[in-house]
C-alpha positions in Angstrom: -30.3 -1.6 54.2 -29.3 1.3 52.0 -31.9 3.9 51.3 -31.5 6.2 48.3 -33.3 9.4 47.5 -33.2 10.9 44.0 -34.3 14.5 44.0 -33.5 17.0 46.8 -36.4 19.5 46.5 -38.7 20.1 49.4 -40.0 16.6 49.6 -36.7 14.8 49.0 -35.0 17.0 51.6 -37.8 16.4 54.2 -37.6 12.6 53.7 -33.8 12.6 54.0 -33.8 14.8 57.2 -36.6 12.7 58.8 -34.9 9.4 58.1 -31.6 10.7 59.4 -33.0 12.4 62.5 -35.0 9.2 63.4 -31.8 7.2 63.6 -33.3 4.6 61.3 -30.7 5.2 58.6 -27.1 6.1 59.3 -24.8 8.4 57.2 -23.3 5.6 55.2 -26.7 4.0 54.4 -28.5 7.2 53.4 -27.7 8.0 49.8 -28.6 11.2 48.0 -28.4 12.4 44.4 -29.8 15.6 42.7 -29.4 17.4 39.4 -28.5 20.4 41.6 -25.7 19.1 43.8 -25.2 22.5 45.5 -28.6 21.9 47.3 -27.1 18.9 49.1 -23.8 20.5 50.4 -25.0 20.7 54.0 -26.4 17.2 53.9 -22.9 15.6 53.6 -22.6 15.7 57.3 -25.4 13.2 57.8 -25.8 11.5 54.4 -23.7 10.1 51.6 -23.8 12.2 48.4 -23.7 10.3 45.1 -22.2 11.6 41.9 -25.0 10.3 39.8 -28.4 8.7 39.9 -27.0 5.4 38.5 -24.4 5.3 41.3 -27.2 5.7 43.9 -29.4 3.1 42.2 -26.6 0.5 42.1 -26.1 0.7 45.8 -29.7 1.2 47.2 -32.1 -1.4 48.5 -34.9 1.2 48.5 -34.9 4.1 46.0 -37.2 7.0 46.6 -38.0 9.1 43.5 -38.9 12.7 44.6 -39.5 14.0 41.1 -42.0 15.8 38.9 -43.9 13.7 36.3 -41.9 15.5 33.6 -38.6 14.3 35.0 -39.7 10.8 36.1 -39.6 8.9 32.8 -36.1 10.1 32.0 -34.7 9.1 35.4 -36.4 5.7 35.3 -34.8 5.0 32.0 -31.5 6.3 33.2 -31.4 4.0 36.3 -33.2 0.9 35.1 -30.0 -1.0 34.2 -28.3 0.0 37.4 -31.0 -0.9 39.9 -30.4 -3.9 42.2 -32.4 -6.9 41.0 -34.4 -7.0 44.3 -34.6 -3.2 44.8 -37.9 -1.5 45.9 -38.7 1.6 43.9 -40.8 4.2 45.6 -42.4 7.0 43.6 -43.7 10.1 45.4 -45.8 11.1 42.4 -49.3 9.7 42.6 -50.2 10.9 39.1 -48.1 8.2 37.3 -49.6 4.7 37.2 -47.8 1.6 38.1 -48.1 0.4 34.5 -46.2 3.5 33.2 -43.6 3.1 35.9 -43.1 -0.5 35.1 -43.0 0.2 31.4 -40.2 2.8 31.8 -38.2 0.5 33.9 -38.3 -2.2 31.2 -36.5 -2.1 27.8 -38.1 -1.9 24.4 -39.2 -5.5 24.6 -41.8 -4.6 27.3 -44.7 -3.9 24.9 -43.9 -7.0 22.7 -43.8 -9.3 25.7 -47.0 -7.8 27.1 -48.8 -8.1 23.8 -47.8 -11.7 23.4 -49.3 -12.5 26.8 -46.0 -12.9 28.6 -45.2 -11.1 31.9 -42.4 -8.6 31.5 -39.6 -8.7 34.1 -41.2 -7.7 37.4 -40.2 -4.6 39.3 -41.2 -4.0 42.9 -42.8 -0.5 43.0 -44.6 1.5 45.7 -46.3 4.9 45.6 -46.1 7.1 48.7 -48.0 10.4 49.4 -46.9 12.2 52.5 -48.5 15.3 54.0 -46.8 18.6 55.0 -47.7 17.6 58.6 -44.8 15.2 58.4 -42.7 18.2 59.5 -44.2 17.8 62.9 -44.3 14.0 62.8 -48.1 13.9 62.3 -48.3 12.9 58.6 -51.1 10.6 57.4 -48.9 9.1 54.8 -50.6 7.1 52.0 -49.0 4.1 50.5 -49.9 1.5 47.8 -47.9 -1.3 46.1 -47.8 -3.1 42.8 -48.3 -6.9 42.8 -44.6 -7.7 43.1 -43.9 -6.1 46.5 -43.3 -8.6 49.2 -44.5 -8.6 52.8 -40.9 -8.0 53.9 -40.6 -5.0 51.5 -43.8 -3.6 52.9 -42.6 -3.9 56.5 -39.2 -2.2 55.7 -40.9 0.7 54.0 -43.5 1.2 56.7 -40.8 1.2 59.4 -39.1 4.1 57.5 -42.3 6.1 57.0 -43.6 5.7 60.5 -41.1 8.2 61.7 -43.3 10.9 60.0 -46.6 9.8 61.5 -49.3 7.2 60.5 -49.1 5.1 57.4 -52.3 4.3 55.6 -52.4 1.6 52.8 -54.9 2.2 50.0 -55.4 0.5 46.6 -54.0 2.5 43.6 -57.4 3.6 42.4 -58.2 5.3 45.7 -55.0 7.2 46.0 -56.5 10.3 44.3 -59.3 10.8 46.8 -57.0 9.7 49.6 -54.6 12.5 48.6 -57.5 15.0 48.8 -58.2 13.9 52.3 -54.7 13.9 53.8 -52.2 15.6 51.4 -54.4 18.5 50.2 -56.5 18.7 53.3 -54.0 21.0 55.3 -54.4 23.5 52.5 -58.2 23.2 52.5 -58.4 23.5 56.3 -56.1 26.5 56.3 -58.1 28.3 53.7 -61.4 27.6 55.5 -60.1 28.9 58.8 -58.5 31.8 57.1 -61.9 32.9 55.8 -63.4 32.3 59.3 -60.7 34.4 61.0 -61.1 37.3 58.5 -64.9 37.2 58.9 -64.6 37.3 62.7 -62.3 40.3 62.6 -65.1 42.4 61.2 -66.8 42.0 64.6 -64.0 42.2 67.2 -60.9 44.3 68.2 -59.0 41.2 69.4 -55.6 41.3 67.7 -55.2 39.2 64.6 -52.4 37.0 66.0 -54.5 36.2 69.1 -57.5 35.4 67.0 -55.4 33.0 64.9 -54.0 31.3 68.0 -57.4 30.9 69.6 -58.8 29.3 66.5 -55.8 27.0 65.9 -55.6 25.8 69.5 -59.4 25.1 69.5 -59.1 23.3 66.2 -56.2 21.1 67.5 -58.0 20.4 70.8 -61.3 19.5 69.0 -59.4 16.9 66.9 -57.7 15.4 69.9 -61.0 15.3 71.8 -62.7 13.5 69.0 -59.9 11.0 68.6 -59.4 10.3 72.3 -63.1 10.0 73.0 -64.0 8.3 69.7 -66.5 11.1 69.0 -68.0 11.8 65.6 -68.5 15.2 64.1 -72.2 15.0 64.9 -71.3 14.1 68.5 -69.3 17.3 68.9 -72.1 19.4 67.3 -74.7 17.9 69.7 -72.4 18.4 72.7 -71.8 22.1 71.9 -74.9 23.2 70.0 -77.6 23.2 72.6 -81.2 23.5 71.2 -82.1 27.1 70.7 -78.6 28.3 71.6 -76.0 30.4 69.9 -73.8 27.6 68.6 -76.9 25.9 67.0 -77.6 29.0 65.0 -74.0 28.9 63.6 -74.0 25.2 62.8 -77.3 25.6 60.9 -75.6 28.1 58.6 -72.7 25.7 58.0 -74.9 22.7 57.3 -77.2 24.7 55.0 -74.6 26.6 53.0 -71.3 24.8 53.1 -72.3 21.5 51.5 -72.4 23.1 48.0 -69.0 24.6 48.5 -67.5 21.3 49.6 -69.1 19.5 46.6 -67.6 22.1 44.2 -64.2 21.9 46.0 -63.9 18.1 45.3 -65.4 18.4 41.8 -62.7 21.0 40.9 -59.8 19.3 42.6 -60.6 15.8 41.3 -61.0 17.2 37.8 -57.6 18.9 38.1 -56.1 15.6 39.4 -57.6 13.8 36.3 -56.1 16.4 34.0 -52.7 16.1 35.7 -52.8 12.4 35.4 -53.5 12.7 31.7 -50.6 15.0 31.2 -48.4 12.6 33.1 -49.6 9.8 31.0 -48.6 11.7 27.9 -45.1 11.9 29.1 -44.9 8.1 29.0 -46.3 7.6 25.5 
């Protein structure tokens, strides 16, 4: 099975390196293309570099598109006549709908066929949203499929993605909130604990680096405790915050004051996601 990756920015490079390092895809079967070939010069030791996107598409069984929405439509139109008939196309951009992806992969007759009630030529398409935690093989990678993807395709794709961590299947309409919870969450978590660390330093002389390590190790251990013991957040609070104690005083503050911040956070990010999707939609009109 040949795996092609179009786009060699941070995400395309990470996928390529993970697939190669896992041993799942050998040098001859891992195909790369980029509009900036100089970025790929070191990858030729462990991957096959293609001269064009069409060359890659013609030889790949799975094609990953690691592109911005602005570039996606043009590349889809470029490769649509070169794609293998049974190829699985994988977009790493959650803002572009399956309908728009399918439309760009079809010729000018797509709208006429759709309007007449006919089904345009089917294309097998998946959307994948990894997390930055894939760099340490702990990604909670989101995945969804259009109606044409087979069970065999799903199995092949999941076997590739599992090298980065867990794979979570969601319907397309839940991919936005899912992205907030796994792809955006490392940034949310980092910003919250950055605030906590800075606040704590007003009350201690413990060196900054040591404070950061203490907080991070406690955060990691708390997550592992909850997962291994099947504990809820409330279970941990009850376990640590004894009635009338110091921890209870702190948790009261969090439960009283943080809900509003969390609500505003999701309102702002989901609005931004909606506007981004609308801009992406405009690229396909």
